[in-house]
N, C-alpha and C positions, 0 to 999 in steps of 0.2 A: 504494500500500500504506500502511495507517495506521501512524503512528508510535506506539510504545509510550507510553501516558499521554495519548493524544489523546482528544478528545471522543467519537469514534466507538466507542472501546473501552468507554466507560461507558454508552453508549446501550443496548446489548443486554441487560445485566443489569437496567437500570432498566425496560425494556419487559417483560422476563420477570417481574419483581416486580409490575408493574402488572397483567399478565394473571392471575397467581396471585391477587392481591387481588380483582380483579373477579369471577373465577370463584368464589372462596371466599365472597364476599359474596352472590353470586347463590344459591349452594347453601344458605347459612344462611337467607336470606330465603324460600326455597322449602321449608325444612324438610328438605333433603337431607343435612344434617350434624346428627347428634343429639348431645346431651350426656348426661352421667351423671345429671343432675338428674331426679328423678321427681316429678311434680306430682299431687296428689290432684285429681281433677276429677269432676264429675257432670253428667249431662245433665238438662235439665228433664224429660225422659222417662225418668228413672231408674226402676228397678223399684219397685213399691209398698213392698217390704220395706225399701228405703233411706230412705223418707220417714218421719219421726217427727212426732207431734202434740204441740205444747206447749199446755197449758191453764193459764191464769192465773185462779184462782178469786177473787183479790182484786179484779181489775178486770173480770172476767167476759168473757174472750175466749179464742179458740184460733186457732192457726195451725200449718201444717205447715212442716217445714224439713228440710234435709239437713245432716249433719255434727254438730258439737258445739254445746253450749248453755252459756252463762255468765250467771248472774243476780245477781252481786254488785256491779254498777256503778250501781244506781239505775234501770237499765233492763235489758232482756234482750238479749244478743248471741248470734246464731246464725251459724255459719260453717262452711265446709268446706275451708279452706286454713290453712296454717301460715305466719305472717308471719316472714320472715327478712330480714336486712339485705342479703344478697348476691343476692336475687332481687327484681327490681323489677316491680311491677305484678301484677295478677290475670291468671291464665291462663284460657283458655276453660273454662267449666264451674265456675269458682271464684267464690265470692261471700262477702259478709258482710252481715248484717242487724242493725240495732239497732231495737228496738221498745219502747214503753212508754207509760204514761199521758201525756196531753197536754191541750191545750185548743184553743179555736177558732183560735189563732194558728198551729197546725201547718200549715195550708194556706197561710199567708203566706210560707212558706219553700220554695215550689216554683214552677216555671214550667210553662207549657203544660198547665194543669190540665184534666183531664176529670172531670166529675162524673157519678156514677151513683147510682141509688137501688135498694137491694135490701130490699124490705119496708119496715121503719121505720128502716133504716140508710142514711145518706148516705156515699158513698165519694168521696174526692178522690184522684186519682192524677196524677202528673206527674214532672218532673225535679226532683231535689233540689239544694240549694245545694252548690257544690263546696267542697272543703277537707278536709284531713286524711285523704284516702282513699289506700289503697295502690295507686293506679293503676287506674282503671276509671271507669265511668259510674254516677252516683248517681241512683237512682230513688226517689221519695217517695210515701208513702201516708198518708192521714189518714182515719179513720173516726169517724163521729158517730152516736150513738143516744141521744136524749133529752139528758141533761146529761153523758154520758160521751164522751170523746174518746180515741182511741189513735192515735199517730203512729209511723211507721216509715220508715227509709231502707234501701235495699239497694244495694250497689255490686257491679258485676260488669263483665266485659270486653265482653260482648255489647251492641252499640249498640241492638239491638232489645229488650233486657231480658227475654230468654226465662225466665231463672230468677226474676227479680223478679216478672214477670207471673204465673208459676206459683205462687209463694209468696203473693203478695198475693191471688190469687184464692181461696186456702184460708182466708183470715181470716173469722171470724164472731164476733159477740157471743154469749155463752152464757147471759146473763141480762138 
């Protein structure tokens, strides 16, 4: 019979705590335990009514986006999430995009570049440089028509870039 205060009396509660911790961690990882936090998210296949078109007459291009738009930074920012200090990283369906006038060096800031030609427009797409992102994968885009260049980066959680690809595919020069 164990003596009070012996090691065997401490083992049962320790094993119980370990089991509770493992089951809890497993449930959280599988999404079985929810939180009160509600995330805005959107699917690349969101309804047409959710997509908006941004037209820039100064630089002659347009692009579609989801969420909000901000133009007062010297570039244009589009996003569908709200950054907070207590939530780390982008959730599935969330993104942010920064787009603006550029020059030929915009393609120097991406890797695994794929080049396509659409009419008289050359499009460069690849992975963007890391840094300063709210947790996600950065995709880069650079378009050239004549002497005009537009560069963009989109950051999202999806490693396949479903939102980035959808958004980048809507880009076109308007003049």
